[in-house]
C-alpha positions in Angstrom: 35.6 199.8 35.3 33.6 196.8 34.2 32.7 195.2 30.9 29.3 193.8 30.3 29.2 190.8 27.9 25.8 190.0 26.4 25.4 186.8 24.3 22.3 186.2 22.3 21.4 183.1 20.3 18.8 183.6 17.6 16.1 181.2 16.6 17.2 179.0 13.7 14.6 180.4 11.3 15.8 183.9 11.8 18.1 185.4 9.2 21.1 186.9 10.9 21.2 189.7 8.3 17.6 190.7 9.3 18.5 191.0 13.0 21.8 192.9 12.3 20.1 195.3 9.9 17.5 196.4 12.5 20.0 196.5 15.3 22.6 198.5 13.4 20.1 201.0 12.1 17.7 201.4 15.0 19.1 199.8 18.2 22.7 200.6 18.1 22.3 204.4 17.5 20.1 204.5 20.6 22.4 202.4 22.7 25.5 204.4 21.6 23.7 207.7 22.5 22.5 206.5 25.9 24.9 203.8 27.1 28.3 205.0 25.7 31.1 202.5 26.2 30.5 200.4 23.1 33.4 198.0 22.7 32.2 195.8 19.9 29.6 193.4 18.4 30.6 190.0 17.1 29.1 187.0 15.3 30.3 183.4 15.3 31.6 181.4 12.5 32.5 178.2 14.5 30.8 176.9 17.6 27.3 178.0 18.5 25.5 179.2 15.3 23.3 182.3 15.2 25.2 183.6 18.2 25.9 187.3 18.8 28.2 188.7 21.4 28.4 192.4 22.3 30.6 194.2 24.8 29.9 197.4 26.7 32.2 199.3 29.2 30.9 201.2 32.2 32.7 202.9 35.1 30.7 200.9 37.7 27.4 199.1 38.3 25.6 202.3 39.2 26.5 203.9 35.9 25.3 200.8 34.1 22.0 200.8 36.1 21.4 204.5 35.3 22.2 204.2 31.6 20.2 201.0 31.2 17.2 202.7 32.9 17.4 205.6 30.4 17.7 203.1 27.5 14.5 201.3 28.7 12.6 204.6 28.3 13.8 205.4 24.9 11.3 205.2 22.0 13.9 204.2 19.4 15.2 201.4 21.6 11.7 200.2 22.3 11.0 200.1 18.5 14.1 198.1 18.0 13.1 195.6 20.7 9.7 195.1 19.2 11.5 193.7 16.1 14.5 191.9 17.5 13.2 190.5 20.8 11.1 187.8 19.0 14.2 186.8 17.0 16.2 185.9 20.2 16.0 182.4 21.5 18.4 182.7 24.5 20.2 185.6 26.3 23.2 185.5 28.6 24.7 188.4 30.5 28.0 188.7 32.4 29.7 191.5 34.3 33.4 191.2 34.1 36.2 193.1 35.8 39.6 193.6 34.3 42.7 192.0 35.9 45.6 194.2 36.9 47.5 193.1 33.7 44.5 193.6 31.3 45.2 196.2 28.5 41.7 197.5 29.2 41.6 198.7 32.8 39.9 202.1 32.7 37.8 204.4 30.6 38.2 205.8 28.1 39.6 202.6 26.6 43.1 203.1 25.3 46.4 201.2 25.7 49.9 201.2 24.3 50.6 197.8 25.8 52.7 195.9 23.2 51.3 192.6 22.1 47.7 193.8 22.3 45.2 194.7 19.7 45.6 198.3 20.9 49.2 198.4 19.9 49.4 196.1 17.0 53.0 195.3 16.0 54.3 197.1 12.9 55.7 194.8 10.2 
């Protein structure tokens, strides 16, 4: 299993709400349908402003390549890109592999490891 981390920084004149609205309503449905493995989408409050980070899980690089190729051909995804791509100033992409002690080690993602977000302690 691997996790892809994608980090985008928007241009300062772009309203974050405009990007998120288009992505949530047009891009994300296409990505969820074709990529699977959606782990989350995050915005910053401190540090780099106008930064978005999203995480996707795949079985391996070949599965990622196949699914990203399907996504590139999708009309809904292309419509989303036409709107959001000009909003993005920088893009960074990382492929990360879990350690042997990571609570996320395989797909589907699930864990009962205490002390993790997957097994939040009961008060």
